[in-house]
N, C-alpha and C positions, 0 to 999 in steps of 0.2 A: 216794639218797633219805634225808634225815635226818629226825629226829623233828620238829624245829621247822618245817622246810619243809613236810613232809606235813601236819602239823597246821594250819599257817597257811593252806595251800591249802584244806583242808577247811572251816575256819571261814569264810573268805571266800566259798566256794562256797555254803555254807548261808545266809549272810547275803544273798547275791545272789538266792537263790531264795526268800527270805523264810521260811526254815524256822526255827522256834523250838523250844525245849525241849532244847537240847544239854546233856548232863551236864556237871557242873562238873569242870574239869581241875586237878589238883594235880601240877605237874611236879617230879620229883626232880632232884638235882644230877648224879649219876654215871650217865649213860646210855651205851649202847653206841655211839651216834653220836659222842660225845666221845672215847671210847676208840679208836674206829676212826680218827678224825682224828689223834689223838696218835701212834698206831702208824704210820700212813702217813707222817706228817711225819718221824718218826725214821728210818724206812726210806729215804725219799727223800733226806734229808740225808746219810746214810751212803753211799748210792749215788752222790750227787754227789761226795763226797770220794774215793770209789774211782775214779771217772772222771777226776777232776783228777789223781790220783796216777798213773794209767796214762798220762795225757797228758804229764805231766812225764817219765816214764820212757822212753816210746817216741818222743815227738815232740822233746823237748828233750834226749834222750840222757842223762838223769840216771843216773849210775852206781849200780848195786846190786851190791856186791862179794860179798855173802854171801846165800845163799838165804833165811836166816832173817830178813833185813830185810823180806821180803815177808809175814811172818807177820801183822803188823797189817792188811795189805790183805786177806788171806784171812779173818781174823776179821771185818773190816768187811763183806765180801761175805756171809758167813754171817748176820751180824746184820741186814744190810739185807734179805736174803731172808726172814728170820724175821719182822721187823716188818711188812713189806709184806704177807706172807701172813696174819699176825695181823690186820692192819687190814682186809683184804678179808673175813675171816671175821666180824669185829665189824660191819662195814658190812652184811653180808648178814643178820646177826642183828638189827641196828637196823632194817632194812627191815621185817622181820617184826613187830617190836614196834610200828612205826608203823602197820602195817595193823591190828593188834589194837587199838591205841589209838583209831584213827579209828573203828573199828567200835563200840568201847565208848562213844565219845562220842555215839553215836546213841541211847543210853538217855535216858529222861526227865530233865528238868532237876533233879529232886530226888535224882538219883544223883551220887555223887562218884567220880572215877576218879583213882587215884594211880599214878605211875610211880616205879620205883627206890626203894622203901622198904627200908631195911636193918633186919632184925629180929634182935635179939640175945636169946638165952635160954641160960642155963647156960654162959656163956663161949663160945658158938658163934654166929656171925652168918651170915645168908643174905640176899641181895638179891633182892627180888621183881621180876617184870616189871610186873605190873598188880595192883592191889587195887581192887575195886569195892565201894562201900558205898551201900546204899539200903534202901528199905522191905523188900525181899525178903531182905536179909541182907548178910553180908560174904563176898566171893569173892576168892580168890587165884588169879590166872591165870598159868600158865606158858606163855609163847609160844615156839613153835618155827617156824623158817622152812625146815626141811629139806625136800628133795624125794626122789623115788624111792619104793621100796616098803619100808616099815618094819614090822618084826615084833617082838613082844616080849610077855612075860608081866609082869603087875603086880608080881610078886615078884622078878623078875630085877634084878640090879644094872645091867645094860646091855641095850639093844635092838640089833637088827641092821638096818642101813640098806643096802639093795641098790640100786645105781645103774648107769646106763649112761654110759660116758665119751664124750667127743667123737668118738673114733674108732669107737664102736660096741661097744667091749669092756665086758663086765659085771664089776663088782667090788662088794665088800661092805666095810663098816666098822662099827665099834661107836659107839654114842652113849649118853650117860647116860640112864637110864630117867626120862622126865619125870614119870611117875606118882609114883614114889618121891620125886622132887625136890619136887613140889608138896605131897605129903603132909608132908614135913619142914617146909616153909614154913607150912603150915596149923597144924601142931602148935605151932610156935614162936610164931606170931601169937596163937593161941588162949590159950596159957599166958601170954604177955606181957600180953594184955588182961585176963586174970583177975587178974594181979598188980596191975593198975591199978583193980581193982574192977568190971570190966565183963565180964559173963558172957554172951557171944553165940556163936551157932553160926557157925563159919567153914567154908566149903566150898572145895575145890580144883577147878580146871578146867585141863585141858590144851588149848591152842588151836594147831592147825597152820594157818599162814597161807599156805603155798605151794600154788598151785593144782595143781602137778605132784607131788602126794604121795598115797600110799595107805597107810593105817595099819591094821594088825591088832593090837589091844591085847587080849590074853587076860586074863580074870579080873580086870578092872579095875572097882573101885567108883567110881573117879573118871571123870567124863565126858570123853571125848576128842572135841573139836569141830573144825570146819573153817571156812575163811574163805568163808562165803556167808550171813552174818548169823545163823549158828547160835548165837554167843555171846549176843547180845541176846535171841534167841528163847528160849534155855534159861533165862536169868535171869528173864525176865518171865513165863514159863509154868510153870516147875518147881514142884513141891510142896515148898516149903521147910519147915524145922523151926521157924522162928521169924521173926515179923515184927518189924521195928524201928520204934519210934516216933521222932518228931523229936528228942526229948531224947537218946535213945540214939545215934541217928545222929550228932548233934552231938558227943557225947563221943568216939565212935570217930574222927570226922574230926579233932578237935582233937589226939588222941594221934598219929595217923598224920602229921599236919602237923608236929608237934614232932619226930618221928623223921626226917622229910625234912630238917630244918634242922640236924641233928647232923653 
């Protein structure tokens, strides 16, 4: 499932049903779907080259006199495995971003939804998953498509993800703390906008899109939401600190659009 495919299906579905009021979509350049496709392509090309090499060696009896002649093949196998695994991870993440995006697009038509905006501040850059701009404020949304049982504290550098493997065995692994991640993005975007003469309240949200996830986030001031329309409900009903008028919304949208083009 890619971003453009999922989004296109959603738009056609809403048009067919006669639904109006979809939020305005601003698509960024570097999305996970593109990274997934590039990684998978590189991995498959390397795998094909490896297969062709083995075909020449074993079928056509190509002589390999020294073992170290096989070193390039071993390296190609390792790289192929790395790129394919990387592509699968990117594609899994892209699916989550698509789910979050489609949900955000159900906001009213005077809201703007941005994907893949890269924010730079003090020589450090971060790419955001979603930024939502509307009357209720500016929201940075960190989207996660992880499954399993996830536990962590807002102050921890990493959270723990407990999963059950295909064979039924239980295992755990670490993941980046999404609360700290989105807080960093909020800080950079807020500071950047202030440098442009725009003083608005920016809020962070963590959105888990996988239905097979359970999260315990301790001591978090950042809302941790899930995929059952919680994102839109939170934005439309929360007690925000600042309402944005049309002029301010337009200024923020212009700046974010210019960042997407860089």
